[in-house]
TIMAR-615829 format. One record per residue (C-alpha): residue number from 1; residue in one letter; chain; x, y, z. Coordinates in Angstrom, 1 decimal, always signed. Layout:
BEGIN
<site num="NUM" residu="a" chaine="A" xx="X" yy="Y" zz="Z"/>
...
This chain:
BEGIN
<site num="1" residu="m" chaine="A" xx="+88.4" yy="-63.5" zz="-78.5"/>
<site num="2" residu="t" chaine="A" xx="+87.6" yy="-60.7" zz="-81.2"/>
<site num="3" residu="r" chaine="A" xx="+84.5" yy="-59.3" zz="-82.8"/>
<site num="4" residu="d" chaine="A" xx="+84.4" yy="-58.7" zz="-86.7"/>
<site num="5" residu="f" chaine="A" xx="+82.4" yy="-55.6" zz="-88.7"/>
<site num="6" residu="d" chaine="A" xx="+82.8" yy="-54.3" zz="-91.5"/>
<site num="7" residu="l" chaine="A" xx="+85.7" yy="-51.3" zz="-91.5"/>
<site num="8" residu="t" chaine="A" xx="+84.9" yy="-49.1" zz="-94.5"/>
<site num="9" residu="d" chaine="A" xx="+81.5" yy="-48.3" zz="-91.7"/>
<site num="10" residu="a" chaine="A" xx="+81.9" yy="-45.3" zz="-89.6"/>
<site num="11" residu="t" chaine="A" xx="+78.9" yy="-46.7" zz="-87.2"/>
<site num="12" residu="p" chaine="A" xx="+81.0" yy="-48.8" zz="-85.7"/>
<site num="13" residu="y" chaine="A" xx="+83.6" yy="-46.7" zz="-84.5"/>
<site num="14" residu="h" chaine="A" xx="+83.9" yy="-45.1" zz="-80.9"/>
<site num="15" residu="h" chaine="A" xx="+86.8" yy="-43.2" zz="-81.3"/>
<site num="16" residu="w" chaine="A" xx="+87.6" yy="-40.1" zz="-83.0"/>
<site num="17" residu="v" chaine="A" xx="+90.1" yy="-38.1" zz="-84.3"/>
<site num="18" residu="d" chaine="A" xx="+90.5" yy="-35.2" zz="-86.3"/>
<site num="19" residu="e" chaine="A" xx="+93.1" yy="-34.2" zz="-89.3"/>
<site num="20" residu="v" chaine="A" xx="+94.7" yy="-32.4" zz="-91.3"/>
<site num="21" residu="v" chaine="A" xx="+95.0" yy="-33.1" zz="-95.6"/>
<site num="22" residu="r" chaine="A" xx="+98.1" yy="-31.4" zz="-96.1"/>
<site num="23" residu="f" chaine="A" xx="+100.4" yy="-30.4" zz="-98.9"/>
<site num="24" residu="s" chaine="A" xx="+102.6" yy="-32.5" zz="-98.1"/>
<site num="25" residu="d" chaine="A" xx="+101.2" yy="-35.5" zz="-98.0"/>
<site num="26" residu="t" chaine="A" xx="+100.3" yy="-35.7" zz="-101.3"/>
<site num="27" residu="d" chaine="A" xx="+102.0" yy="-36.8" zz="-104.5"/>
<site num="28" residu="m" chaine="A" xx="+102.7" yy="-36.2" zz="-107.9"/>
<site num="29" residu="m" chaine="A" xx="+99.6" yy="-37.3" zz="-108.5"/>
<site num="30" residu="g" chaine="A" xx="+97.9" yy="-34.3" zz="-106.5"/>
<site num="31" residu="h" chaine="A" xx="+97.1" yy="-38.1" zz="-104.1"/>
<site num="32" residu="v" chaine="A" xx="+96.5" yy="-38.2" zz="-100.3"/>
<site num="33" residu="n" chaine="A" xx="+100.0" yy="-40.5" zz="-100.3"/>
<site num="34" residu="n" chaine="A" xx="+100.3" yy="-44.3" zz="-98.6"/>
<site num="35" residu="t" chaine="A" xx="+102.7" yy="-42.4" zz="-96.3"/>
<site num="36" residu="a" chaine="A" xx="+100.5" yy="-38.9" zz="-94.7"/>
<site num="37" residu="m" chaine="A" xx="+97.3" yy="-42.4" zz="-95.0"/>
<site num="38" residu="t" chaine="A" xx="+99.3" yy="-44.6" zz="-92.0"/>
<site num="39" residu="k" chaine="A" xx="+100.0" yy="-41.5" zz="-90.3"/>
<site num="40" residu="y" chaine="A" xx="+96.5" yy="-40.7" zz="-90.0"/>
<site num="41" residu="v" chaine="A" xx="+96.4" yy="-44.5" zz="-88.6"/>
<site num="42" residu="e" chaine="A" xx="+98.9" yy="-43.4" zz="-86.2"/>
<site num="43" residu="s" chaine="A" xx="+96.9" yy="-40.7" zz="-84.5"/>
<site num="44" residu="g" chaine="A" xx="+94.4" yy="-42.6" zz="-84.6"/>
<site num="45" residu="r" chaine="A" xx="+95.6" yy="-45.3" zz="-82.4"/>
<site num="46" residu="l" chaine="A" xx="+98.4" yy="-43.7" zz="-80.1"/>
<site num="47" residu="h" chaine="A" xx="+95.4" yy="-40.8" zz="-79.0"/>
<site num="48" residu="y" chaine="A" xx="+92.8" yy="-44.3" zz="-79.0"/>
<site num="49" residu="d" chaine="A" xx="+95.7" yy="-45.9" zz="-75.9"/>
<site num="50" residu="f" chaine="A" xx="+95.9" yy="-42.7" zz="-74.3"/>
<site num="51" residu="d" chaine="A" xx="+92.7" yy="-41.7" zz="-74.3"/>
<site num="52" residu="v" chaine="A" xx="+91.3" yy="-45.6" zz="-74.1"/>
<site num="53" residu="l" chaine="A" xx="+93.0" yy="-48.0" zz="-73.8"/>
<site num="54" residu="s" chaine="A" xx="+95.7" yy="-47.0" zz="-70.9"/>
<site num="55" residu="p" chaine="A" xx="+92.3" yy="-45.6" zz="-68.7"/>
<site num="56" residu="a" chaine="A" xx="+91.4" yy="-49.7" zz="-69.0"/>
<site num="57" residu="s" chaine="A" xx="+94.8" yy="-50.8" zz="-67.6"/>
<site num="58" residu="k" chaine="A" xx="+94.9" yy="-48.5" zz="-64.7"/>
<site num="59" residu="g" chaine="A" xx="+94.5" yy="-50.1" zz="-61.5"/>
<site num="60" residu="a" chaine="A" xx="+94.6" yy="-53.3" zz="-63.2"/>
<site num="61" residu="d" chaine="A" xx="+98.6" yy="-53.4" zz="-61.8"/>
<site num="62" residu="e" chaine="A" xx="+99.6" yy="-56.0" zz="-64.3"/>
<site num="63" residu="p" chaine="A" xx="+101.9" yy="-55.1" zz="-66.8"/>
<site num="64" residu="f" chaine="A" xx="+100.8" yy="-53.5" zz="-69.6"/>
<site num="65" residu="s" chaine="A" xx="+102.6" yy="-51.9" zz="-72.5"/>
<site num="66" residu="l" chaine="A" xx="+101.9" yy="-51.9" zz="-76.3"/>
<site num="67" residu="i" chaine="A" xx="+104.7" yy="-52.1" zz="-79.2"/>
<site num="68" residu="i" chaine="A" xx="+103.2" yy="-52.9" zz="-82.9"/>
<site num="69" residu="a" chaine="A" xx="+103.9" yy="-56.3" zz="-84.0"/>
<site num="70" residu="n" chaine="A" xx="+101.9" yy="-55.9" zz="-87.5"/>
<site num="71" residu="l" chaine="A" xx="+100.5" yy="-52.6" zz="-89.5"/>
<site num="72" residu="n" chaine="A" xx="+97.9" yy="-53.9" zz="-92.2"/>
<site num="73" residu="m" chaine="A" xx="+96.8" yy="-50.9" zz="-94.2"/>
<site num="74" residu="n" chaine="A" xx="+94.2" yy="-50.6" zz="-97.4"/>
<site num="75" residu="y" chaine="A" xx="+93.8" yy="-48.0" zz="-100.0"/>
<site num="76" residu="l" chaine="A" xx="+89.9" yy="-48.7" zz="-101.0"/>
<site num="77" residu="a" chaine="A" xx="+89.7" yy="-44.0" zz="-102.4"/>
<site num="78" residu="e" chaine="A" xx="+91.7" yy="-41.9" zz="-103.7"/>
<site num="79" residu="s" chaine="A" xx="+91.8" yy="-38.7" zz="-101.4"/>
<site num="80" residu="f" chaine="A" xx="+93.2" yy="-35.3" zz="-102.0"/>
<site num="81" residu="f" chaine="A" xx="+93.7" yy="-32.1" zz="-101.3"/>
<site num="82" residu="p" chaine="A" xx="+92.3" yy="-30.2" zz="-98.7"/>
<site num="83" residu="g" chaine="A" xx="+90.1" yy="-31.5" zz="-96.6"/>
<site num="84" residu="r" chaine="A" xx="+90.3" yy="-32.8" zz="-93.2"/>
<site num="85" residu="v" chaine="A" xx="+89.8" yy="-36.5" zz="-92.6"/>
<site num="86" residu="r" chaine="A" xx="+87.8" yy="-38.7" zz="-89.1"/>
<site num="87" residu="v" chaine="A" xx="+89.5" yy="-41.0" zz="-88.3"/>
<site num="88" residu="g" chaine="A" xx="+87.7" yy="-44.6" zz="-86.4"/>
<site num="89" residu="t" chaine="A" xx="+89.7" yy="-46.4" zz="-84.7"/>
<site num="90" residu="r" chaine="A" xx="+88.0" yy="-49.4" zz="-81.3"/>
<site num="91" residu="l" chaine="A" xx="+89.5" yy="-52.7" zz="-80.9"/>
<site num="92" residu="i" chaine="A" xx="+88.3" yy="-55.8" zz="-82.4"/>
<site num="93" residu="r" chaine="A" xx="+90.5" yy="-58.4" zz="-80.7"/>
<site num="94" residu="v" chaine="A" xx="+92.3" yy="-59.8" zz="-77.3"/>
<site num="95" residu="g" chaine="A" xx="+94.3" yy="-62.8" zz="-77.5"/>
<site num="96" residu="n" chaine="A" xx="+96.9" yy="-64.1" zz="-75.7"/>
<site num="97" residu="s" chaine="A" xx="+99.9" yy="-61.5" zz="-75.6"/>
<site num="98" residu="s" chaine="A" xx="+98.3" yy="-59.1" zz="-78.7"/>
<site num="99" residu="i" chaine="A" xx="+95.4" yy="-56.4" zz="-78.8"/>
<site num="100" residu="t" chaine="A" xx="+94.2" yy="-55.7" zz="-82.9"/>
<site num="101" residu="t" chaine="A" xx="+93.0" yy="-52.5" zz="-83.6"/>
<site num="102" residu="a" chaine="A" xx="+90.8" yy="-51.8" zz="-86.1"/>
<site num="103" residu="h" chaine="A" xx="+91.1" yy="-47.9" zz="-88.2"/>
<site num="104" residu="g" chaine="A" xx="+89.2" yy="-46.2" zz="-90.5"/>
<site num="105" residu="l" chaine="A" xx="+90.2" yy="-43.5" zz="-92.4"/>
<site num="106" residu="f" chaine="A" xx="+86.6" yy="-41.2" zz="-93.9"/>
<site num="107" residu="r" chaine="A" xx="+85.9" yy="-38.3" zz="-95.6"/>
<site num="108" residu="e" chaine="A" xx="+82.5" yy="-36.4" zz="-96.5"/>
<site num="109" residu="n" chaine="A" xx="+82.8" yy="-38.5" zz="-99.9"/>
<site num="110" residu="g" chaine="A" xx="+82.9" yy="-41.8" zz="-97.9"/>
<site num="111" residu="c" chaine="A" xx="+85.7" yy="-44.6" zz="-96.7"/>
<site num="112" residu="f" chaine="A" xx="+88.8" yy="-44.6" zz="-98.0"/>
<site num="113" residu="g" chaine="A" xx="+91.3" yy="-46.3" zz="-96.7"/>
<site num="114" residu="t" chaine="A" xx="+91.6" yy="-49.2" zz="-93.3"/>
<site num="115" residu="s" chaine="A" xx="+93.7" yy="-50.6" zz="-91.1"/>
<site num="116" residu="t" chaine="A" xx="+94.2" yy="-53.2" zz="-88.7"/>
<site num="117" residu="c" chaine="A" xx="+97.3" yy="-52.8" zz="-86.5"/>
<site num="118" residu="v" chaine="A" xx="+98.3" yy="-55.5" zz="-84.2"/>
<site num="119" residu="m" chaine="A" xx="+100.0" yy="-55.2" zz="-80.9"/>
<site num="120" residu="v" chaine="A" xx="+101.3" yy="-57.1" zz="-78.5"/>
<site num="121" residu="n" chaine="A" xx="+102.0" yy="-56.6" zz="-74.8"/>
<site num="122" residu="k" chaine="A" xx="+106.3" yy="-56.1" zz="-74.7"/>
<site num="123" residu="v" chaine="A" xx="+109.0" yy="-57.5" zz="-72.6"/>
<site num="124" residu="e" chaine="A" xx="+112.0" yy="-57.2" zz="-73.3"/>
<site num="125" residu="g" chaine="A" xx="+112.6" yy="-59.8" zz="-76.5"/>
<site num="126" residu="g" chaine="A" xx="+109.6" yy="-60.9" zz="-76.4"/>
<site num="127" residu="s" chaine="A" xx="+106.0" yy="-60.5" zz="-75.1"/>
<site num="128" residu="r" chaine="A" xx="+104.2" yy="-61.1" zz="-72.3"/>
<site num="129" residu="p" chaine="A" xx="+100.0" yy="-62.8" zz="-71.6"/>
<site num="130" residu="l" chaine="A" xx="+97.7" yy="-60.3" zz="-70.9"/>
<site num="131" residu="g" chaine="A" xx="+97.2" yy="-60.2" zz="-67.1"/>
<site num="132" residu="p" chaine="A" xx="+93.8" yy="-61.2" zz="-66.4"/>
<site num="133" residu="r" chaine="A" xx="+91.9" yy="-58.3" zz="-65.0"/>
<site num="134" residu="t" chaine="A" xx="+93.6" yy="-56.3" zz="-67.9"/>
<site num="135" residu="r" chaine="A" xx="+92.2" yy="-59.3" zz="-70.2"/>
<site num="136" residu="a" chaine="A" xx="+88.3" yy="-58.5" zz="-68.8"/>
<site num="137" residu="r" chaine="A" xx="+88.8" yy="-54.8" zz="-69.1"/>
<site num="138" residu="l" chaine="A" xx="+89.7" yy="-54.5" zz="-72.9"/>
<site num="139" residu="e" chaine="A" xx="+86.8" yy="-57.6" zz="-73.7"/>
<site num="140" residu="r" chaine="A" xx="+84.7" yy="-54.9" zz="-72.4"/>
<site num="141" residu="l" chaine="A" xx="+85.7" yy="-53.1" zz="-74.9"/>
<site num="142" residu="l" chaine="A" xx="+84.8" yy="-55.3" zz="-78.0"/>
<site num="143" residu="p" chaine="A" xx="+82.0" yy="-54.8" zz="-80.6"/>
């Protein structure tokens, strides 16, 4: 089950993390560099996992352990030091053995980056289907 929305629009995101732009996040041109942007997404993803996904799977008594299978990053505009970044995150897809999250990176002048991340329910050597109770709880998080 998939839900689509404009990743550059802050409205549909329901989980937020604030990050500080560090001088070390910039390249020789003074732009926030590509590795810093993926770190902002990682922060949003991990907080979403701890704050939303883990509680949603608790009590289901089904194996639920995620590992990244794909991370896609879209660089939309320049961003500079100093400042703050708001990272919006939400679940947009629940698959058979995976989920997909969407992330938006926002500054005062709008969205400067978006990302999608596919994570699989892992077992040694591969993935396992999501259990029915876990799936039902996750699907309630879809937009």
